[in-house]
Structures are given as structure tokens and as C-alpha cells.
N, CA, C, O and the ligand as a Tripos MOL2 file, in Angstrom:
@<TRIPOS>MOLECULE
protein
  281   279    71     0     0
PROTEIN
NO_CHARGES

@<TRIPOS>ATOM
      1 N          16.5460   -8.8120  -25.4570 N.3       1 MET1
      2 CA         15.4070   -9.2960  -26.2640 C.3       1 MET1
      3 C          14.2780   -9.7680  -25.3530 C.2       1 MET1
      4 O          13.8210   -9.0260  -24.4830 O.2       1 MET1
      5 N          13.8390  -10.9900  -25.5540 N.am      2 ILE2
      6 CA         12.7170  -11.4880  -24.7440 C.3       2 ILE2
      7 C          13.1330  -11.6350  -23.2820 C.2       2 ILE2
      8 O          12.3620  -11.3590  -22.3640 O.2       2 ILE2
      9 N          14.3510  -12.0690  -23.0990 N.am      3 LYS3
     10 CA         14.8380  -12.2310  -21.7200 C.3       3 LYS3
     11 C          14.7410  -10.9230  -20.9480 C.2       3 LYS3
     12 O          14.3590  -10.9140  -19.7780 O.2       3 LYS3
     13 N          15.0780   -9.8480  -21.5880 N.am      4 LYS4
     14 CA         15.0180   -8.5420  -20.9240 C.3       4 LYS4
     15 C          13.6020   -8.2150  -20.4810 C.2       4 LYS4
     16 O          13.3810   -7.7220  -19.3750 O.2       4 LYS4
     17 N          12.6640   -8.4900  -21.3390 N.am      5 LEU5
     18 CA         11.2670   -8.1910  -21.0100 C.3       5 LEU5
     19 C          10.8080   -9.0290  -19.8240 C.2       5 LEU5
     20 O          10.1020   -8.5330  -18.9460 O.2       5 LEU5
     21 N          11.2030  -10.2860  -19.7980 N.am      6 LEU6
     22 CA         10.7650  -11.1600  -18.7210 C.3       6 LEU6
     23 C          11.4230  -10.7760  -17.4050 C.2       6 LEU6
     24 O          10.8680  -11.0370  -16.3380 O.2       6 LEU6
     25 N          12.5760  -10.1710  -17.4670 N.am      7 ALA7
     26 CA         13.2910   -9.8170  -16.2450 C.3       7 ALA7
     27 C          12.6120   -8.6540  -15.5270 C.2       7 ALA7
     28 O          12.7960   -8.4590  -14.3260 O.2       7 ALA7
     29 N          11.8480   -7.9050  -16.2570 N.am      8 ARG8
     30 CA         11.1950   -6.7510  -15.6220 C.3       8 ARG8
     31 C           9.9840   -7.1970  -14.8250 C.2       8 ARG8
     32 O           9.1030   -7.8890  -15.3360 O.2       8 ARG8
     33 N           9.9560   -6.7990  -13.5930 N.am      9 LYS9
     34 CA          8.8180   -7.1760  -12.7520 C.3       9 LYS9
     35 C           7.6190   -6.3090  -13.1010 C.2       9 LYS9
     36 O           7.7400   -5.0880  -13.2110 O.2       9 LYS9
     37 N           6.4810   -6.9250  -13.2730 N.am     10 PRO10
     38 CA          5.2920   -6.1200  -13.5570 C.3      10 PRO10
     39 C           4.9120   -5.2670  -12.3560 C.2      10 PRO10
     40 O           4.9300   -5.7330  -11.2170 O.2      10 PRO10
     41 N           4.5760   -4.0490  -12.6160 N.am     11 ALA11
     42 CA          4.1710   -3.1560  -11.5380 C.3      11 ALA11
     43 C           2.8210   -3.6010  -10.9840 C.2      11 ALA11
     44 O           1.9590   -4.0460  -11.7420 O.2      11 ALA11
     45 N           2.6290   -3.4870   -9.6800 N.am     12 PRO12
     46 CA          1.3290   -3.8290   -9.1030 C.3      12 PRO12
     47 C           0.2420   -2.9100   -9.6500 C.2      12 PRO12
     48 O           0.4690   -1.7270   -9.9020 O.2      12 PRO12
     49 N          -0.9180   -3.4760   -9.8230 N.am     13 LYS13
     50 CA         -2.0220   -2.6720  -10.3300 C.3      13 LYS13
     51 C          -2.6110   -1.8280   -9.2160 C.2      13 LYS13
     52 O          -2.9990   -2.3430   -8.1670 O.2      13 LYS13
     53 N          -2.6730   -0.5640   -9.4480 N.am     14 TRP14
     54 CA         -3.1690    0.3420   -8.4110 C.3      14 TRP14
     55 C          -4.6550    0.1240   -8.1730 C.2      14 TRP14
     56 O          -5.4410   -0.0510   -9.1040 O.2      14 TRP14
     57 N          -5.0100    0.1410   -6.9020 N.am     15 GLY15
     58 CA         -6.4080   -0.0030   -6.5420 C.3      15 GLY15
     59 C          -6.8860   -1.4410   -6.5330 C.2      15 GLY15
     60 O          -8.0360   -1.7220   -6.1960 O.2      15 GLY15
     61 N          -6.0020   -2.3420   -6.9030 N.am     16 GLU16
     62 CA         -6.4350   -3.7360   -6.9460 C.3      16 GLU16
     63 C          -5.7540   -4.5420   -5.8500 C.2      16 GLU16
     64 O          -6.4110   -5.0550   -4.9450 O.2      16 GLU16
     65 N          -4.4330   -4.6500   -5.9370 N.am     17 SER17
     66 CA         -3.7280   -5.4830   -4.9710 C.3      17 SER17
     67 C          -2.8750   -4.6500   -4.0310 C.2      17 SER17
     68 O          -1.9260   -5.1520   -3.4280 O.2      17 SER17
     69 N          -3.2180   -3.3790   -3.9090 N.am     18 ILE18
     70 CA         -2.4380   -2.4970   -3.0440 C.3      18 ILE18
     71 C          -3.2700   -2.1460   -1.8120 C.2      18 ILE18
     72 O          -4.4520   -1.8170   -1.9090 O.2      18 ILE18
     73 N          -2.6240   -2.2240   -0.6620 N.am     19 VAL19
     74 CA         -3.2800   -1.7710    0.5580 C.3      19 VAL19
     75 C          -2.4560   -0.6410    1.1610 C.2      19 VAL19
     76 O          -1.2590   -0.5170    0.9040 O.2      19 VAL19
     77 N          -3.1160    0.1700    1.9600 N.am     20 PHE20
     78 CA         -2.4510    1.2980    2.6010 C.3      20 PHE20
     79 C          -2.4330    1.0650    4.1010 C.2      20 PHE20
     80 O          -3.4240    0.6460    4.6980 O.2      20 PHE20
     81 N          -1.2980    1.3430    4.6850 N.am     21 TYR21
     82 CA         -1.1250    1.1150    6.1090 C.3      21 TYR21
     83 C          -0.6960    2.4180    6.7640 C.2      21 TYR21
     84 O           0.3340    2.9910    6.4080 O.2      21 TYR21
     85 N          -1.4850    2.8820    7.7170 N.am     22 CYS22
     86 CA         -1.1550    4.1140    8.4330 C.3      22 CYS22
     87 C          -0.3090    3.7600    9.6470 C.2      22 CYS22
     88 O          -0.7220    2.9760   10.5010 O.2      22 CYS22
     89 N           0.8830    4.3510    9.7090 N.am     23 LYS23
     90 CA          1.7870    4.0500   10.8150 C.3      23 LYS23
     91 C           1.2970    4.6820   12.1090 C.2      23 LYS23
     92 O           1.6770    4.2360   13.1920 O.2      23 LYS23
     93 N           0.4740    5.6950   12.0190 N.am     24 ASP24
     94 CA         -0.0680    6.3260   13.2170 C.3      24 ASP24
     95 C          -1.2550    5.5330   13.7620 C.2      24 ASP24
     96 O          -1.3580    5.2960   14.9660 O.2      24 ASP24
     97 N          -2.1480    5.1290   12.8580 N.am     25 CYS25
     98 CA         -3.2940    4.3240   13.2850 C.3      25 CYS25
     99 C          -2.8850    2.8690   13.5540 C.2      25 CYS25
    100 O          -3.5870    2.1290   14.2430 O.2      25 CYS25
    101 N          -1.7590    2.4900   13.0070 N.am     26 GLU26
    102 CA         -1.2490    1.1230   13.1380 C.3      26 GLU26
    103 C          -2.2130    0.1090   12.5860 C.2      26 GLU26
    104 O          -2.4330   -0.9500   13.1720 O.2      26 GLU26
    105 N          -2.7890    0.4480   11.4390 N.am     27 LYS27
    106 CA         -3.6800   -0.4920   10.7600 C.3      27 LYS27
    107 C          -3.8220   -0.0530    9.3050 C.2      27 LYS27
    108 O          -3.4350    1.0520    8.9250 O.2      27 LYS27
    109 N          -4.3850   -0.9440    8.5130 N.am     28 THR28
    110 CA         -4.6510   -0.5740    7.1360 C.3      28 THR28
    111 C          -5.8430    0.3740    7.0990 C.2      28 THR28
    112 O          -6.8270    0.1740    7.8110 O.2      28 THR28
    113 N          -5.7490    1.3850    6.2820 N.am     29 VAL29
    114 CA         -6.7690    2.4300    6.2690 C.3      29 VAL29
    115 C          -7.1140    2.8030    4.8390 C.2      29 VAL29
    116 O          -6.4190    2.4370    3.8910 O.2      29 VAL29
    117 N          -8.2000    3.5380    4.7140 N.am     30 GLU30
    118 CA         -8.5080    4.1690    3.4400 C.3      30 GLU30
    119 C          -7.7270    5.4550    3.3450 C.2      30 GLU30
    120 O          -7.4740    6.1080    4.3570 O.2      30 GLU30
    121 N          -7.3450    5.8230    2.1480 N.am     31 THR31
    122 CA         -6.5050    7.0050    1.9900 C.3      31 THR31
    123 C          -7.0580    7.9120    0.9110 C.2      31 THR31
    124 O          -7.9060    7.5380    0.1010 O.2      31 THR31
    125 N          -6.5380    9.1060    0.9450 N.am     32 GLN32
    126 CA         -6.8620   10.0910   -0.0700 C.3      32 GLN32
    127 C          -5.5540   10.5240   -0.7220 C.2      32 GLN32
    128 O          -4.6050   10.8870   -0.0270 O.2      32 GLN32
    129 N          -5.4990   10.4880   -2.0370 N.am     33 GLN33
    130 CA         -4.2690   10.8680   -2.7150 C.3      33 GLN33
    131 C          -4.0730   12.3730   -2.6280 C.2      33 GLN33
    132 O          -5.0110   13.1540   -2.7880 O.2      33 GLN33
    133 N          -2.8240   12.7590   -2.3700 N.am     34 VAL34
    134 CA         -2.5040   14.1760   -2.2490 C.3      34 VAL34
    135 C          -1.8840   14.6390   -3.5610 C.2      34 VAL34
    136 O          -0.7930   14.2010   -3.9280 O.2      34 VAL34
    137 N          -2.5670   15.5040   -4.2500 N.am     35 GLY35
    138 CA         -2.0500   15.9990   -5.5190 C.3      35 GLY35
    139 C          -1.8960   14.8790   -6.5270 C.2      35 GLY35
    140 O          -2.6650   13.9180   -6.5320 O.2      35 GLY35
    141 N          -0.9000   15.0140   -7.3740 N.am     36 ARG36
    142 CA         -0.6640   13.9850   -8.3820 C.3      36 ARG36
    143 C           0.5230   13.1050   -8.0230 C.2      36 ARG36
    144 O           0.9200   12.2280   -8.7900 O.2      36 ARG36
    145 N           1.0820   13.3550   -6.8450 N.am     37 LYS37
    146 CA          2.2410   12.5740   -6.4400 C.3      37 LYS37
    147 C           1.7780   11.3030   -5.7480 C.2      37 LYS37
    148 O           0.6010   11.1310   -5.4310 O.2      37 LYS37
    149 N           2.7390   10.4220   -5.5250 N.am     38 TYR38
    150 CA          2.4350    9.1840   -4.8210 C.3      38 TYR38
    151 C           2.4660    9.4370   -3.3210 C.2      38 TYR38
    152 O           3.1830    8.7770   -2.5690 O.2      38 TYR38
    153 N           1.6710   10.4070   -2.9150 N.am     39 VAL39
    154 CA          1.5660   10.7210   -1.4950 C.3      39 VAL39
    155 C           0.1210   10.4950   -1.0950 C.2      39 VAL39
    156 O          -0.7980   10.9590   -1.7700 O.2      39 VAL39
    157 N          -0.0780    9.7850    0.0020 N.am     40 TYR40
    158 CA         -1.4350    9.4450    0.4050 C.3      40 TYR40
    159 C          -1.6830    9.8680    1.8420 C.2      40 TYR40
    160 O          -0.8270    9.7200    2.7140 O.2      40 TYR40
    161 N          -2.8500   10.3850    2.0590 N.am     41 LYS41
    162 CA         -3.2290   10.8750    3.3710 C.3      41 LYS41
    163 C          -4.2140    9.8950    3.9870 C.2      41 LYS41
    164 O          -5.1510    9.4330    3.3360 O.2      41 LYS41
    165 N          -3.9810    9.5900    5.2560 N.am     42 CYS42
    166 CA         -4.8730    8.6880    5.9690 C.3      42 CYS42
    167 C          -6.2270    9.3610    6.1840 C.2      42 CYS42
    168 O          -6.2960   10.4900    6.6700 O.2      42 CYS42
    169 N          -7.3020    8.6620    5.8190 N.am     43 LYS43
    170 CA         -8.6370    9.2380    5.9950 C.3      43 LYS43
    171 C          -9.0880    9.2140    7.4510 C.2      43 LYS43
    172 O         -10.0370    9.9020    7.8270 O.2      43 LYS43
    173 N          -8.4080    8.4270    8.2580 N.am     44 VAL44
    174 CA         -8.8180    8.3050    9.6510 C.3      44 VAL44
    175 C          -8.2110    9.4270   10.4940 C.2      44 VAL44
    176 O          -8.9340   10.1330   11.1980 O.2      44 VAL44
    177 N          -6.8840    9.5940   10.4270 N.am     45 CYS45
    178 CA         -6.2360   10.5800   11.2820 C.3      45 CYS45
    179 C          -5.6890   11.7700   10.5010 C.2      45 CYS45
    180 O          -5.3330   12.7860   11.0980 O.2      45 CYS45
    181 N          -5.6180   11.6610    9.1800 N.am     46 GLY46
    182 CA         -5.2500   12.8180    8.3700 C.3      46 GLY46
    183 C          -3.7570   13.0270    8.1660 C.2      46 GLY46
    184 O          -3.3580   14.0000    7.5270 O.2      46 GLY46
    185 N          -2.9200   12.1340    8.6960 N.am     47 THR47
    186 CA         -1.4910   12.2920    8.4590 C.3      47 THR47
    187 C          -1.0980   11.6570    7.1310 C.2      47 THR47
    188 O          -1.8540   10.8970    6.5260 O.2      47 THR47
    189 N           0.1000   11.9950    6.7090 N.am     48 LYS48
    190 CA          0.6220   11.3750    5.4910 C.3      48 LYS48
    191 C           1.6090   10.2700    5.8380 C.2      48 LYS48
    192 O           2.4540    9.8920    5.0260 O.2      48 LYS48
    193 N           1.4900    9.7780    7.0190 N.am     49 ASN49
    194 CA          2.3910    8.7360    7.4980 C.3      49 ASN49
    195 C           1.8880    7.3710    7.0500 C.2      49 ASN49
    196 O           1.6370    6.4770    7.8580 O.2      49 ASN49
    197 N           1.7520    7.2430    5.7420 N.am     50 VAL50
    198 CA          1.0890    6.0760    5.1750 C.3      50 VAL50
    199 C           2.0560    5.3100    4.2800 C.2      50 VAL50
    200 O           2.7100    5.8870    3.4110 O.2      50 VAL50
    201 N           2.1320    4.0340    4.5020 N.am     51 ALA51
    202 CA          2.9080    3.1600    3.6360 C.3      51 ALA51
    203 C           1.9430    2.3530    2.7740 C.2      51 ALA51
    204 O           0.7960    2.1250    3.1590 O.2      51 ALA51
    205 N           2.4120    1.9290    1.6210 N.am     52 PHE52
    206 CA          1.5310    1.1040    0.8000 C.3      52 PHE52
    207 C           2.3010    0.0020    0.1140 C.2      52 PHE52
    208 O           3.5080    0.0980   -0.1070 O.2      52 PHE52
    209 N           1.5760   -1.0420   -0.2160 N.am     53 GLY53
    210 CA          2.1860   -2.1920   -0.8780 C.3      53 GLY53
    211 C           1.1470   -3.2760   -1.0340 C.2      53 GLY53
    212 O          -0.0420   -3.0500   -0.8090 O.2      53 GLY53
    213 N           1.5950   -4.4470   -1.4160 N.am     54 THR54
    214 CA          0.6580   -5.5560   -1.5120 C.3      54 THR54
    215 C           0.2720   -5.9920   -0.1100 C.2      54 THR54
    216 O           1.0440   -5.8060    0.8300 O.2      54 THR54
    217 N          -0.9120   -6.5710    0.0410 N.am     55 PRO55
    218 CA         -1.3230   -7.0290    1.3850 C.3      55 PRO55
    219 C          -0.2690   -7.9110    2.0350 C.2      55 PRO55
    220 O          -0.0320   -7.8180    3.2390 O.2      55 PRO55
    221 N           0.3580   -8.7610    1.2450 N.am     56 ARG56
    222 CA          1.3460   -9.6720    1.8070 C.3      56 ARG56
    223 C           2.5740   -8.9230    2.3140 C.2      56 ARG56
    224 O           3.0670   -9.1970    3.4080 O.2      56 ARG56
    225 N           3.0620   -7.9840    1.5210 N.am     57 SER57
    226 CA          4.2780   -7.2700    1.9130 C.3      57 SER57
    227 C           4.0070   -6.3620    3.1100 C.2      57 SER57
    228 O           4.8490   -6.2320    3.9990 O.2      57 SER57
    229 N           2.8360   -5.7370    3.1320 N.am     58 ILE58
    230 CA          2.4950   -4.8640    4.2520 C.3      58 ILE58
    231 C           2.3600   -5.6790    5.5360 C.2      58 ILE58
    232 O           2.8690   -5.2920    6.5880 O.2      58 ILE58
    233 N           1.6730   -6.8030    5.4340 N.am     59 LYS59
    234 CA          1.4930   -7.6380    6.6290 C.3      59 LYS59
    235 C           2.8200   -8.1560    7.1360 C.2      59 LYS59
    236 O           3.0580   -8.2210    8.3420 O.2      59 LYS59
    237 N           3.6940   -8.5270    6.1930 N.am     60 GLY60
    238 CA          4.9970   -9.0350    6.5930 C.3      60 GLY60
    239 C           5.8430   -7.9560    7.2390 C.2      60 GLY60
    240 O           6.4980   -8.1890    8.2550 O.2      60 GLY60
    241 N           5.8240   -6.7710    6.6440 N.am     61 PHE61
    242 CA          6.6790   -5.6900    7.1110 C.3      61 PHE61
    243 C           6.2340   -5.1810    8.4670 C.2      61 PHE61
    244 O           7.0580   -4.9080    9.3400 O.2      61 PHE61
    245 N           4.9240   -5.0540    8.6390 N.am     62 PHE62
    246 CA          4.4070   -4.4730    9.8820 C.3      62 PHE62
    247 C           3.9040   -5.5300   10.8570 C.2      62 PHE62
    248 O           3.3490   -5.2090   11.9080 O.2      62 PHE62
    249 N           4.1010   -6.7810   10.4990 N.am     63 HIS63
    250 CA          3.7240   -7.8860   11.3750 C.3      63 HIS63
    251 C           2.2470   -7.8310   11.7540 C.2      63 HIS63
    252 O           1.8920   -7.9230   12.9290 O.2      63 HIS63
    253 N           1.4170   -7.6830   10.7720 N.am     64 ILE64
    254 CA         -0.0220   -7.6640   11.0130 C.3      64 ILE64
    255 C          -0.5280   -9.1060   10.9900 C.2      64 ILE64
    256 O          -0.3400   -9.8430   10.0220 O.2      64 ILE64
    257 N          -1.1580   -9.4670   12.0620 N.am     65 GLU65
    258 CA         -1.6440  -10.8460   12.1490 C.3      65 GLU65
    259 C          -3.0980  -10.9370   11.7300 C.2      65 GLU65
    260 O          -3.5630  -11.9740   11.2550 O.2      65 GLU65
    261 N          -3.7960   -9.8540   11.9100 N.am     66 GLU66
    262 CA         -5.2230   -9.8650   11.6370 C.3      66 GLU66
    263 C          -5.4830   -9.8940   10.1360 C.2      66 GLU66
    264 O          -4.8420   -9.1740    9.3710 O.2      66 GLU66
    265 N          -6.4110  -10.7160    9.7320 N.am     67 GLU67
    266 CA         -6.7900  -10.7450    8.3250 C.3      67 GLU67
    267 C          -7.6450   -9.5180    8.0100 C.2      67 GLU67
    268 O          -8.3430   -8.9900    8.8760 O.2      67 GLU67
    269 N          -7.5780   -9.0850    6.7780 N.am     68 GLY68
    270 CA         -8.3370   -7.9100    6.3900 C.3      68 GLY68
    271 C          -9.8300   -8.1440    6.5140 C.2      68 GLY68
    272 O         -10.3570   -9.1460    6.0310 O.2      68 GLY68
    273 N         -10.5080   -7.2070    7.1690 N.am     69 LYS69
    274 CA        -11.9500   -7.3220    7.3390 C.3      69 LYS69
    275 C         -12.6450   -6.3580    6.4040 C.2      69 LYS69
    276 O         -12.2570   -5.1960    6.2820 O.2      69 LYS69
    277 N         -13.6610   -6.8480    5.7560 N.am     70 LYS70
    278 CA        -14.3980   -5.9470    4.8740 C.3      70 LYS70
    279 C         -15.8840   -6.1120    5.0880 C.2      70 LYS70
    280 O         -16.6810   -5.4380    4.4350 O.2      70 LYS70
    281 ZN         -4.0640    7.2400   10.3230 Zn       71 ZN71
@<TRIPOS>BOND
     1     1     2 1
     2     2     3 1
     3     3     4 2
     4     3     5 am
     5     5     6 1
     6     6     7 1
     7     7     8 2
     8     7     9 am
     9     9    10 1
    10    10    11 1
    11    11    12 2
    12    11    13 am
    13    13    14 1
    14    14    15 1
    15    15    16 2
    16    15    17 am
    17    17    18 1
    18    18    19 1
    19    19    20 2
    20    19    21 am
    21    21    22 1
    22    22    23 1
    23    23    24 2
    24    23    25 am
    25    25    26 1
    26    26    27 1
    27    27    28 2
    28    27    29 am
    29    29    30 1
    30    30    31 1
    31    31    32 2
    32    31    33 am
    33    33    34 1
    34    34    35 1
    35    35    36 2
    36    35    37 am
    37    37    38 1
    38    38    39 1
    39    39    40 2
    40    39    41 am
    41    41    42 1
    42    42    43 1
    43    43    44 2
    44    43    45 am
    45    45    46 1
    46    46    47 1
    47    47    48 2
    48    47    49 am
    49    49    50 1
    50    50    51 1
    51    51    52 2
    52    51    53 am
    53    53    54 1
    54    54    55 1
    55    55    56 2
    56    55    57 am
    57    57    58 1
    58    58    59 1
    59    59    60 2
    60    59    61 am
    61    61    62 1
    62    62    63 1
    63    63    64 2
    64    63    65 am
    65    65    66 1
    66    66    67 1
    67    67    68 2
    68    67    69 am
    69    69    70 1
    70    70    71 1
    71    71    72 2
    72    71    73 am
    73    73    74 1
    74    74    75 1
    75    75    76 2
    76    75    77 am
    77    77    78 1
    78    78    79 1
    79    79    80 2
    80    79    81 am
    81    81    82 1
    82    82    83 1
    83    83    84 2
    84    83    85 am
    85    85    86 1
    86    86    87 1
    87    87    88 2
    88    87    89 am
    89    89    90 1
    90    90    91 1
    91    91    92 2
    92    91    93 am
    93    93    94 1
    94    94    95 1
    95    95    96 2
    96    95    97 am
    97    97    98 1
    98    98    99 1
    99    99   100 2
   100    99   101 am
   101   101   102 1
   102   102   103 1
   103   103   104 2
   104   103   105 am
   105   105   106 1
   106   106   107 1
   107   107   108 2
   108   107   109 am
   109   109   110 1
   110   110   111 1
   111   111   112 2
   112   111   113 am
   113   113   114 1
   114   114   115 1
   115   115   116 2
   116   115   117 am
   117   117   118 1
   118   118   119 1
   119   119   120 2
   120   119   121 am
   121   121   122 1
   122   122   123 1
   123   123   124 2
   124   123   125 am
   125   125   126 1
   126   126   127 1
   127   127   128 2
   128   127   129 am
   129   129   130 1
   130   130   131 1
   131   131   132 2
   132   131   133 am
   133   133   134 1
   134   134   135 1
   135   135   136 2
   136   135   137 am
   137   137   138 1
   138   138   139 1
   139   139   140 2
   140   139   141 am
   141   141   142 1
   142   142   143 1
   143   143   144 2
   144   143   145 am
   145   145   146 1
   146   146   147 1
   147   147   148 2
   148   147   149 am
   149   149   150 1
   150   150   151 1
   151   151   152 2
   152   151   153 am
   153   153   154 1
   154   154   155 1
   155   155   156 2
   156   155   157 am
   157   157   158 1
   158   158   159 1
   159   159   160 2
   160   159   161 am
   161   161   162 1
   162   162   163 1
   163   163   164 2
   164   163   165 am
   165   165   166 1
   166   166   167 1
   167   167   168 2
   168   167   169 am
   169   169   170 1
   170   170   171 1
   171   171   172 2
   172   171   173 am
   173   173   174 1
   174   174   175 1
   175   175   176 2
   176   175   177 am
   177   177   178 1
   178   178   179 1
   179   179   180 2
   180   179   181 am
   181   181   182 1
   182   182   183 1
   183   183   184 2
   184   183   185 am
   185   185   186 1
   186   186   187 1
   187   187   188 2
   188   187   189 am
   189   189   190 1
   190   190   191 1
   191   191   192 2
   192   191   193 am
   193   193   194 1
   194   194   195 1
   195   195   196 2
   196   195   197 am
   197   197   198 1
   198   198   199 1
   199   199   200 2
   200   199   201 am
   201   201   202 1
   202   202   203 1
   203   203   204 2
   204   203   205 am
   205   205   206 1
   206   206   207 1
   207   207   208 2
   208   207   209 am
   209   209   210 1
   210   210   211 1
   211   211   212 2
   212   211   213 am
   213   213   214 1
   214   214   215 1
   215   215   216 2
   216   215   217 am
   217   217   218 1
   218   218   219 1
   219   219   220 2
   220   219   221 am
   221   221   222 1
   222   222   223 1
   223   223   224 2
   224   223   225 am
   225   225   226 1
   226   226   227 1
   227   227   228 2
   228   227   229 am
   229   229   230 1
   230   230   231 1
   231   231   232 2
   232   231   233 am
   233   233   234 1
   234   234   235 1
   235   235   236 2
   236   235   237 am
   237   237   238 1
   238   238   239 1
   239   239   240 2
   240   239   241 am
   241   241   242 1
   242   242   243 1
   243   243   244 2
   244   243   245 am
   245   245   246 1
   246   246   247 1
   247   247   248 2
   248   247   249 am
   249   249   250 1
   250   250   251 1
   251   251   252 2
   252   251   253 am
   253   253   254 1
   254   254   255 1
   255   255   256 2
   256   255   257 am
   257   257   258 1
   258   258   259 1
   259   259   260 2
   260   259   261 am
   261   261   262 1
   262   262   263 1
   263   263   264 2
   264   263   265 am
   265   265   266 1
   266   266   267 1
   267   267   268 2
   268   267   269 am
   269   269   270 1
   270   270   271 1
   271   271   272 2
   272   271   273 am
   273   273   274 1
   274   274   275 1
   275   275   276 2
   276   275   277 am
   277   277   278 1
   278   278   279 1
   279   279   280 2
@<TRIPOS>SUBSTRUCTURE
     1 MET1         2 RESIDUE 1 A MET
     2 ILE2         6 RESIDUE 1 A ILE
     3 LYS3        10 RESIDUE 1 A LYS
     4 LYS4        14 RESIDUE 1 A LYS
     5 LEU5        18 RESIDUE 1 A LEU
     6 LEU6        22 RESIDUE 1 A LEU
     7 ALA7        26 RESIDUE 1 A ALA
     8 ARG8        30 RESIDUE 1 A ARG
     9 LYS9        34 RESIDUE 1 A LYS
    10 PRO10       38 RESIDUE 1 A PRO
    11 ALA11       42 RESIDUE 1 A ALA
    12 PRO12       46 RESIDUE 1 A PRO
    13 LYS13       50 RESIDUE 1 A LYS
    14 TRP14       54 RESIDUE 1 A TRP
    15 GLY15       58 RESIDUE 1 A GLY
    16 GLU16       62 RESIDUE 1 A GLU
    17 SER17       66 RESIDUE 1 A SER
    18 ILE18       70 RESIDUE 1 A ILE
    19 VAL19       74 RESIDUE 1 A VAL
    20 PHE20       78 RESIDUE 1 A PHE
    21 TYR21       82 RESIDUE 1 A TYR
    22 CYS22       86 RESIDUE 1 A CYS
    23 LYS23       90 RESIDUE 1 A LYS
    24 ASP24       94 RESIDUE 1 A ASP
    25 CYS25       98 RESIDUE 1 A CYS
    26 GLU26      102 RESIDUE 1 A GLU
    27 LYS27      106 RESIDUE 1 A LYS
    28 THR28      110 RESIDUE 1 A THR
    29 VAL29      114 RESIDUE 1 A VAL
    30 GLU30      118 RESIDUE 1 A GLU
    31 THR31      122 RESIDUE 1 A THR
    32 GLN32      126 RESIDUE 1 A GLN
    33 GLN33      130 RESIDUE 1 A GLN
    34 VAL34      134 RESIDUE 1 A VAL
    35 GLY35      138 RESIDUE 1 A GLY
    36 ARG36      142 RESIDUE 1 A ARG
    37 LYS37      146 RESIDUE 1 A LYS
    38 TYR38      150 RESIDUE 1 A TYR
    39 VAL39      154 RESIDUE 1 A VAL
    40 TYR40      158 RESIDUE 1 A TYR
    41 LYS41      162 RESIDUE 1 A LYS
    42 CYS42      166 RESIDUE 1 A CYS
    43 LYS43      170 RESIDUE 1 A LYS
    44 VAL44      174 RESIDUE 1 A VAL
    45 CYS45      178 RESIDUE 1 A CYS
    46 GLY46      182 RESIDUE 1 A GLY
    47 THR47      186 RESIDUE 1 A THR
    48 LYS48      190 RESIDUE 1 A LYS
    49 ASN49      194 RESIDUE 1 A ASN
    50 VAL50      198 RESIDUE 1 A VAL
    51 ALA51      202 RESIDUE 1 A ALA
    52 PHE52      206 RESIDUE 1 A PHE
    53 GLY53      210 RESIDUE 1 A GLY
    54 THR54      214 RESIDUE 1 A THR
    55 PRO55      218 RESIDUE 1 A PRO
    56 ARG56      222 RESIDUE 1 A ARG
    57 SER57      226 RESIDUE 1 A SER
    58 ILE58      230 RESIDUE 1 A ILE
    59 LYS59      234 RESIDUE 1 A LYS
    60 GLY60      238 RESIDUE 1 A GLY
    61 PHE61      242 RESIDUE 1 A PHE
    62 PHE62      246 RESIDUE 1 A PHE
    63 HIS63      250 RESIDUE 1 A HIS
    64 ILE64      254 RESIDUE 1 A ILE
    65 GLU65      258 RESIDUE 1 A GLU
    66 GLU66      262 RESIDUE 1 A GLU
    67 GLU67      266 RESIDUE 1 A GLU
    68 GLY68      270 RESIDUE 1 A GLY
    69 LYS69      274 RESIDUE 1 A LYS
    70 LYS70      278 RESIDUE 1 A LYS
    71 ZN71       281 GROUP 0 **** ****
């Protein structure tokens, strides 16, 4: 019932709280979506070696100390 609904974690909103991290560039980058799949290409180097997640999870996982610059 209600408990079940609350147990489900809300999915992150795309384009809002998601950042992309290129493992080749070793930094967060802009990406281009490939097809309709959840595959993203780095706009800087062109590889698909891109991870994505919330800024906090990406920074934690890849140990990024630098704050995002815009
Ligand atoms: Zn790259």
C-alpha cells in the first residue's frame, strides 16, 4: 500500500541533478546521447567511456575534489 510507494526511491531527474564524468578526460564533461539508449558520448574526446550520476555520487566515486565550475 502506501508503504510500498514510499519504499521506492524516486529516480533522479534527467538534466537537472545528473552530471557526466568522462573516465578518459578524468573530469565532468558535456555529453551527447547516443541513439535512444542510456549511452553518452563525451563531447571533448568522443569516447563513450562516460559515467553519470548525481554530483555527489560522482565526486565520491571518482574522488573529485574540485567544485564544479560554470
Ligand atoms: Zn572525454
